[in-house]
MOPAC internal coordinates of N, CA, C and O (Angstrom, degrees):
PM7 1SCF
backbone

  N    0.0000 0     0.00 0     0.00 0    0    0    0
  C    1.4552 1     0.00 0     0.00 0    1    0    0
  C    1.5324 1   108.48 1     0.00 0    2    1    0
  O    1.2310 1   120.30 1   -44.51 1    3    2    1
  N    1.3331 1   117.03 1   135.49 1    3    2    1
  C    1.4651 1   119.88 1  -177.94 1    5    3    2
  C    1.5297 1   113.04 1   -68.77 1    6    5    3
  O    1.2310 1   121.53 1   -30.15 1    7    6    5
  N    1.3151 1   114.67 1   149.85 1    7    6    5
  C    1.4735 1   121.30 1   177.00 1    9    7    6
  C    1.5261 1   108.11 1  -104.76 1   10    9    7
  O    1.2310 1   121.35 1   -44.61 1   11   10    9
  N    1.3326 1   115.02 1   135.39 1   11   10    9
  C    1.4581 1   122.82 1   179.68 1   13   11   10
  C    1.5179 1   109.49 1  -121.88 1   14   13   11
  O    1.2310 1   121.03 1   -30.00 1   15   14   13
  N    1.3218 1   115.63 1   150.00 1   15   14   13
  C    1.4637 1   122.64 1  -179.33 1   17   15   14
  C    1.5225 1   108.79 1  -118.41 1   18   17   15
  O    1.2310 1   120.58 1   -46.02 1   19   18   17
  N    1.3236 1   116.49 1   133.98 1   19   18   17
  C    1.4580 1   122.53 1  -171.38 1   21   19   18
  C    1.5286 1   109.63 1  -116.70 1   22   21   19
  O    1.2310 1   120.97 1   -84.66 1   23   22   21
  N    1.3299 1   115.75 1    95.34 1   23   22   21
  C    1.4635 1   121.28 1   179.52 1   25   23   22
  C    1.5307 1   108.75 1   -85.40 1   26   25   23
  O    1.2310 1   120.71 1   -46.78 1   27   26   25
  N    1.3373 1   116.25 1   133.22 1   27   26   25
  C    1.4613 1   121.55 1  -176.63 1   29   27   26
  C    1.5207 1   109.64 1  -109.94 1   30   29   27
  O    1.2310 1   121.08 1   -46.95 1   31   30   29
  N    1.3309 1   115.54 1   133.05 1   31   30   29
  C    1.4631 1   122.32 1   174.57 1   33   31   30
  C    1.5219 1   106.28 1  -121.93 1   34   33   31
  O    1.2310 1   121.11 1   -60.25 1   35   34   33
  N    1.3402 1   115.49 1   119.75 1   35   34   33
  C    1.4654 1   120.16 1   178.84 1   37   35   34
  C    1.5168 1   108.62 1  -148.48 1   38   37   35
  O    1.2310 1   120.25 1    20.24 1   39   38   37
  N    1.3145 1   117.13 1  -159.76 1   39   38   37
  C    1.4624 1   121.32 1  -178.76 1   41   39   38
  C    1.5194 1   114.09 1   -61.23 1   42   41   39
  O    1.2310 1   120.32 1   165.59 1   43   42   41
  N    1.3147 1   117.00 1   -14.41 1   43   42   41
  C    1.4634 1   121.57 1   179.39 1   45   43   42
  C    1.5219 1   112.29 1   -97.55 1   46   45   43
  O    1.2310 1   120.40 1  -175.31 1   47   46   45
  N    1.3370 1   116.85 1     4.69 1   47   46   45
  C    1.4585 1   120.68 1  -178.80 1   49   47   46
  C    1.5178 1   111.65 1    95.18 1   50   49   47
  O    1.2310 1   120.59 1    24.38 1   51   50   49
  N    1.3151 1   116.48 1  -155.62 1   51   50   49
  C    1.4586 1   122.99 1  -178.29 1   53   51   50
  C    1.5225 1   110.09 1   -92.41 1   54   53   51
  O    1.2310 1   121.11 1   -49.73 1   55   54   53
  N    1.3278 1   115.49 1   130.27 1   55   54   53
  C    1.4625 1   121.77 1   171.13 1   57   55   54
  C    1.5197 1   106.38 1  -116.80 1   58   57   55
  O    1.2310 1   120.98 1   -72.56 1   59   58   57
  N    1.3193 1   115.72 1   107.44 1   59   58   57
  C    1.4684 1   121.06 1  -177.38 1   61   59   58
  C    1.5262 1   109.71 1   -83.01 1   62   61   59
  O    1.2310 1   121.14 1   -47.33 1   63   62   61
  N    1.3182 1   115.42 1   132.67 1   63   62   61
  C    1.4598 1   122.43 1   178.73 1   65   63   62
  C    1.5224 1   108.74 1   -87.84 1   66   65   63
  O    1.2310 1   120.27 1   -67.65 1   67   66   65
  N    1.3228 1   117.09 1   112.35 1   67   66   65
  C    1.4595 1   121.06 1   179.41 1   69   67   66
  C    1.5213 1   112.34 1  -100.42 1   70   69   67
  O    1.2310 1   120.30 1   172.73 1   71   70   69
  N    1.3352 1   117.02 1    -7.27 1   71   70   69
  C    1.4647 1   121.45 1  -178.17 1   73   71   70
  C    1.5248 1   112.04 1   -94.26 1   74   73   71
  O    1.2310 1   120.55 1   132.71 1   75   74   73
  N    1.3107 1   116.55 1   -47.29 1   75   74   73
  C    1.4551 1   121.16 1   179.50 1   77   75   74
  C    1.5128 1   113.12 1    76.99 1   78   77   75
  O    1.2310 1   121.75 1    -2.12 1   79   78   77
  N    1.3225 1   114.25 1   177.88 1   79   78   77
  C    1.4600 1   121.60 1  -178.96 1   81   79   78
  C    1.5151 1   108.52 1  -149.40 1   82   81   79
  O    1.2310 1   120.52 1   -44.77 1   83   82   81
  N    1.3070 1   116.61 1   135.23 1   83   82   81
  C    1.4568 1   121.56 1   176.41 1   85   83   82
  C    1.5229 1   108.93 1   -82.42 1   86   85   83
  O    1.2310 1   120.78 1   -52.01 1   87   86   85
  N    1.3186 1   116.11 1   127.99 1   87   86   85
  C    1.4585 1   121.69 1   179.31 1   89   87   86
  C    1.5242 1   109.59 1  -136.25 1   90   89   87
  O    1.2310 1   120.31 1   -32.14 1   91   90   89
  N    1.3350 1   117.02 1   147.86 1   91   90   89
  C    1.4639 1   120.41 1  -171.88 1   93   91   90
  C    1.5258 1   116.28 1   -82.62 1   94   93   91
  O    1.2310 1   119.62 1   162.27 1   95   94   93
  N    1.3397 1   118.34 1   -17.73 1   95   94   93
  C    1.4628 1   118.19 1  -172.58 1   97   95   94
  C    1.5294 1   111.41 1  -157.04 1   98   97   95
  O    1.2310 1   121.25 1   -12.12 1   99   98   97
  N    1.3416 1   115.21 1   167.88 1   99   98   97
  C    1.4635 1   119.57 1   176.54 1  101   99   98
  C    1.5292 1   110.68 1   -66.38 1  102  101   99
  O    1.2310 1   119.75 1   147.66 1  103  102  101
  N    1.3187 1   118.08 1   -32.34 1  103  102  101
  C    1.4694 1   120.54 1   175.51 1  105  103  102
  C    1.5261 1   110.91 1   -62.50 1  106  105  103
  O    1.2310 1   120.38 1   139.44 1  107  106  105
  N    1.3161 1   116.89 1   -40.56 1  107  106  105
  C    1.4650 1   120.88 1   178.48 1  109  107  106
  C    1.5219 1   110.74 1   -65.66 1  110  109  107
  O    1.2310 1   119.91 1   143.99 1  111  110  109
  N    1.3272 1   117.77 1   -36.01 1  111  110  109
  C    1.4680 1   121.86 1   177.00 1  113  111  110
  C    1.5258 1   109.48 1   -63.80 1  114  113  111
  O    1.2310 1   120.10 1   131.48 1  115  114  113
  N    1.3334 1   117.41 1   -48.52 1  115  114  113
  C    1.4679 1   121.10 1   179.25 1  117  115  114
  C    1.5201 1   111.77 1   -60.63 1  118  117  115
  O    1.2310 1   120.11 1   137.84 1  119  118  117
  N    1.3152 1   117.39 1   -42.16 1  119  118  117
  C    1.4516 1   121.59 1   179.15 1  121  119  118
  C    1.5290 1   110.52 1   -63.21 1  122  121  119
  O    1.2310 1   120.30 1   138.82 1  123  122  121
  N    1.3275 1   117.04 1   -41.18 1  123  122  121
  C    1.4674 1   121.00 1   179.96 1  125  123  122
  C    1.5328 1   110.81 1   -65.76 1  126  125  123
  O    1.2310 1   120.05 1   140.85 1  127  126  125
  N    1.3256 1   117.51 1   -39.15 1  127  126  125
  C    1.4666 1   120.87 1   176.08 1  129  127  126
  C    1.5228 1   109.78 1   -60.57 1  130  129  127
  O    1.2310 1   119.88 1   135.86 1  131  130  129
  N    1.3273 1   117.83 1   -44.14 1  131  130  129
  C    1.4645 1   121.36 1   178.27 1  133  131  130
  C    1.5249 1   111.29 1   -60.83 1  134  133  131
  O    1.2310 1   120.21 1   139.82 1  135  134  133
  N    1.3201 1   117.20 1   -40.18 1  135  134  133
  C    1.4760 1   120.88 1   176.99 1  137  135  134
  C    1.5230 1   110.77 1   -62.39 1  138  137  135
  O    1.2310 1   120.19 1   137.20 1  139  138  137
  N    1.3194 1   117.24 1   -42.80 1  139  138  137
  C    1.4656 1   121.61 1  -177.87 1  141  139  138
  C    1.5265 1   110.74 1   -64.24 1  142  141  139
  O    1.2310 1   120.21 1   128.80 1  143  142  141
  N    1.3391 1   117.20 1   -51.20 1  143  142  141
  C    1.4741 1   118.72 1  -175.36 1  145  143  142
  C    1.5187 1   111.83 1   -66.05 1  146  145  143
  O    1.2310 1   119.77 1   142.54 1  147  146  145
  N    1.3184 1   118.04 1   -37.46 1  147  146  145
  C    1.4683 1   118.80 1   179.54 1  149  147  146
  C    1.5220 1   111.73 1   -70.60 1  150  149  147
  O    1.2310 1   119.93 1   142.76 1  151  150  149
  N    1.3139 1   117.74 1   -37.24 1  151  150  149
  C    1.4666 1   120.34 1   177.78 1  153  151  150
  C    1.5290 1   111.04 1   -64.93 1  154  153  151
  O    1.2310 1   120.29 1   136.99 1  155  154  153
  N    1.3153 1   117.06 1   -43.01 1  155  154  153
  C    1.4647 1   120.40 1   179.01 1  157  155  154
  C    1.5278 1   110.04 1   -65.95 1  158  157  155
  O    1.2310 1   120.31 1   137.98 1  159  158  157
  N    1.3256 1   117.01 1   -42.02 1  159  158  157
  C    1.4736 1   120.37 1   179.16 1  161  159  158
  C    1.5288 1   110.51 1   -60.09 1  162  161  159
  O    1.2310 1   119.91 1   137.42 1  163  162  161
  N    1.3139 1   117.78 1   -42.58 1  163  162  161
  C    1.4712 1   120.82 1   177.93 1  165  163  162
  C    1.5249 1   110.88 1   -60.58 1  166  165  163
  O    1.2310 1   120.40 1   140.49 1  167  166  165
  N    1.3096 1   116.84 1   -39.51 1  167  166  165
  C    1.4725 1   120.88 1  -179.10 1  169  167  166
  C    1.5238 1   112.15 1   -72.13 1  170  169  167
  O    1.2310 1   120.15 1   139.56 1  171  170  169
  N    1.3257 1   117.32 1   -40.44 1  171  170  169
  C    1.4653 1   121.31 1  -174.37 1  173  171  170
  C    1.5221 1   113.84 1   -85.19 1  174  173  171
  O    1.2310 1   119.76 1   151.49 1  175  174  173
  N    1.3271 1   118.06 1   -28.51 1  175  174  173
  C    1.4533 1   120.77 1  -171.33 1  177  175  174
  C    1.5307 1   114.59 1   -61.31 1  178  177  175
  O    1.2310 1   118.17 1   138.65 1  179  178  177
  N    1.3194 1   121.09 1   -41.35 1  179  178  177
  C    1.4659 1   118.35 1  -178.50 1  181  179  178
  C    1.5295 1   114.05 1   -57.40 1  182  181  179
  O    1.2310 1   120.18 1   154.12 1  183  182  181
  N    1.3215 1   117.26 1   -25.88 1  183  182  181
  C    1.4610 1   120.92 1  -177.96 1  185  183  182
  C    1.5229 1   112.78 1   -95.61 1  186  185  183
  O    1.2310 1   119.64 1   170.62 1  187  186  185
  N    1.3253 1   118.29 1    -9.38 1  187  186  185
  C    1.4603 1   122.52 1  -174.46 1  189  187  186
  C    1.5251 1   110.20 1  -136.12 1  190  189  187
  O    1.2310 1   120.35 1   -28.97 1  191  190  189
  N    1.3279 1   116.93 1   151.03 1  191  190  189
  C    1.4608 1   119.70 1   174.04 1  193  191  190
  C    1.5179 1   111.85 1   -91.60 1  194  193  191
  O    1.2310 1   120.35 1   171.64 1  195  194  193
  N    1.3185 1   116.94 1    -8.36 1  195  194  193
  C    1.4612 1   121.44 1   176.49 1  197  195  194
  C    1.5267 1   108.78 1  -141.12 1  198  197  195
  O    1.2310 1   121.41 1   -42.44 1  199  198  197
  N    1.3079 1   114.90 1   137.56 1  199  198  197
  C    1.4583 1   121.21 1  -179.33 1  201  199  198
  C    1.5258 1   107.94 1  -132.50 1  202  201  199
  O    1.2310 1   120.48 1   -46.85 1  203  202  201
  N    1.3239 1   116.69 1   133.15 1  203  202  201
  C    1.4565 1   121.70 1   175.84 1  205  203  202
  C    1.5269 1   107.94 1  -132.87 1  206  205  203
  O    1.2310 1   120.84 1   -56.44 1  207  206  205
  N    1.3127 1   116.01 1   123.56 1  207  206  205
  C    1.4604 1   121.76 1  -175.09 1  209  207  206
  C    1.5190 1   108.63 1  -133.91 1  210  209  207
  O    1.2310 1   120.72 1   -43.67 1  211  210  209
  N    1.3167 1   116.22 1   136.33 1  211  210  209
  C    1.4602 1   121.23 1   175.61 1  213  211  210
  C    1.5223 1   108.36 1  -131.02 1  214  213  211
  O    1.2310 1   120.78 1   -41.28 1  215  214  213
  N    1.3191 1   116.11 1   138.72 1  215  214  213
  C    1.4549 1   121.92 1   175.75 1  217  215  214
  C    1.5228 1   107.46 1  -120.53 1  218  217  215
  O    1.2310 1   121.17 1   -54.89 1  219  218  217
  N    1.3208 1   115.37 1   125.11 1  219  218  217
  C    1.4645 1   121.74 1   176.65 1  221  219  218
  C    1.5213 1   107.09 1  -108.49 1  222  221  219
  O    1.2310 1   121.16 1   -54.23 1  223  222  221
  N    1.3257 1   115.38 1   125.77 1  223  222  221
  C    1.4648 1   121.06 1  -177.63 1  225  223  222
  C    1.5170 1   109.30 1  -100.73 1  226  225  223
  O    1.2310 1   121.44 1   -52.43 1  227  226  225
  N    1.3242 1   114.85 1   127.57 1  227  226  225
  C    1.4696 1   121.33 1   177.03 1  229  227  226
  C    1.5250 1   109.47 1  -111.60 1  230  229  227
  O    1.2310 1   120.71 1   -29.82 1  231  230  229
  N    1.3400 1   116.24 1   150.18 1  231  230  229
  C    1.4601 1   119.77 1   174.05 1  233  231  230
  C    1.5254 1   109.28 1   -91.85 1  234  233  231
  O    1.2310 1   120.64 1     5.56 1  235  234  233
  N    1.3183 1   116.39 1  -174.44 1  235  234  233
  C    1.4694 1   119.79 1  -175.66 1  237  235  234
  C    1.5253 1   113.57 1   -72.63 1  238  237  235
  O    1.2310 1   119.96 1   175.47 1  239  238  237
  N    1.3408 1   117.68 1    -4.53 1  239  238  237
  C    1.4671 1   120.46 1   173.83 1  241  239  238
  C    1.5263 1   110.92 1   -99.18 1  242  241  239
  O    1.2310 1   120.57 1  -172.22 1  243  242  241
  N    1.3358 1   116.51 1     7.78 1  243  242  241
  C    1.4671 1   124.38 1   179.33 1  245  243  242
  C    1.5260 1   112.63 1    73.24 1  246  245  243
  O    1.2310 1   120.19 1  -160.89 1  247  246  245
  N    1.3285 1   117.25 1    19.11 1  247  246  245
  C    1.4549 1   122.77 1   179.33 1  249  247  246
  C    1.5273 1   109.69 1   -92.68 1  250  249  247
  O    1.2310 1   120.15 1   -50.30 1  251  250  249
  N    1.3311 1   117.32 1   129.70 1  251  250  249
  C    1.4583 1   121.61 1   178.87 1  253  251  250
  C    1.5326 1   108.78 1   -72.88 1  254  253  251
  O    1.2310 1   120.73 1   -62.38 1  255  254  253
  N    1.3318 1   116.21 1   117.62 1  255  254  253
  C    1.4629 1   120.17 1  -175.12 1  257  255  254
  C    1.5219 1   113.65 1  -109.41 1  258  257  255
  O    1.2310 1   119.87 1   165.23 1  259  258  257
  N    1.3310 1   117.85 1   -14.77 1  259  258  257
  C    1.4614 1   120.43 1  -173.79 1  261  259  258
  C    1.5201 1   108.00 1  -163.04 1  262  261  259
  O    1.2310 1   120.76 1   -29.39 1  263  262  261
  N    1.3246 1   116.15 1   150.61 1  263  262  261
  C    1.4618 1   119.30 1   170.73 1  265  263  262
  C    1.5198 1   108.77 1  -145.55 1  266  265  263
  O    1.2310 1   121.21 1   -28.62 1  267  266  265
  N    1.2927 1   115.29 1   151.38 1  267  266  265
  C    1.4499 1   121.96 1   176.85 1  269  267  266
  C    1.5097 1   108.44 1  -141.36 1  270  269  267
  O    1.2310 1   120.58 1   -31.29 1  271  270  269
  N    1.3279 1   116.49 1   148.71 1  271  270  269
  C    1.4595 1   118.50 1  -178.32 1  273  271  270
  C    1.5254 1   110.26 1  -142.74 1  274  273  271
  O    1.2310 1   121.99 1   -18.15 1  275  274  273
  N    1.3204 1   113.79 1   161.85 1  275  274  273
  C    1.4511 1   121.80 1   177.99 1  277  275  274
  C    1.5138 1   108.00 1  -142.85 1  278  277  275
  O    1.2310 1   121.09 1   -50.05 1  279  278  277
  N    1.3255 1   115.52 1   129.95 1  279  278  277
  C    1.4571 1   121.36 1   173.70 1  281  279  278
  C    1.5141 1   107.24 1  -124.80 1  282  281  279
  O    1.2310 1   121.03 1   -50.66 1  283  282  281
  N    1.3263 1   115.64 1   129.34 1  283  282  281
  C    1.4568 1   120.75 1  -178.47 1  285  283  282
  C    1.5143 1   108.00 1  -136.05 1  286  285  283
  O    1.2310 1   121.04 1   -51.04 1  287  286  285
  N    1.3298 1   115.62 1   128.96 1  287  286  285
  C    1.4595 1   120.39 1  -177.44 1  289  287  286
  C    1.5217 1   109.11 1  -139.79 1  290  289  287
  O    1.2310 1   120.75 1   -38.21 1  291  290  289
  N    1.3196 1   116.17 1   141.79 1  291  290  289
  C    1.4529 1   122.03 1   178.13 1  293  291  290
  C    1.5325 1   108.76 1  -114.48 1  294  293  291
  O    1.2310 1   121.33 1   -45.89 1  295  294  293
  N    1.3160 1   115.07 1   134.11 1  295  294  293
  C    1.4590 1   120.40 1   175.47 1  297  295  294
  C    1.5199 1   107.87 1  -131.07 1  298  297  295
  O    1.2310 1   120.88 1   -52.07 1  299  298  297
  N    1.3142 1   115.93 1   127.93 1  299  298  297
  C    1.4492 1   121.36 1   178.07 1  301  299  298
  C    1.5205 1   109.09 1   -91.81 1  302  301  299
  O    1.2310 1   120.49 1   -48.24 1  303  302  301
  N    1.2982 1   116.66 1   131.76 1  303  302  301
  C    1.4667 1   122.42 1   175.76 1  305  303  302
  C    1.5174 1   108.52 1   -99.85 1  306  305  303
  O    1.2310 1   121.03 1   -64.82 1  307  306  305
  N    1.3212 1   115.63 1   115.18 1  307  306  305
  C    1.4602 1   119.97 1  -179.36 1  309  307  306
  C    1.5005 1   112.12 1   -87.57 1  310  309  307
  O    1.2310 1   120.10 1   180.00 1  311  310  309

């Protein structure tokens, strides 16, 4: 099973994934990216009114094969 690496870019800068995760398919990779961005957004949102997160997926040759991002912002209308 192929190993993928999930580098995270958010308000804290780049966090490079050196461990990786074995996943069976491209659908599993996309699903894992969605899990990562939503989990980070839940953690960061209470402290911020805007959250922007990007995950870049690399394969075992260090080639970026996929990326996913989430931007969430709250604006109050008075």
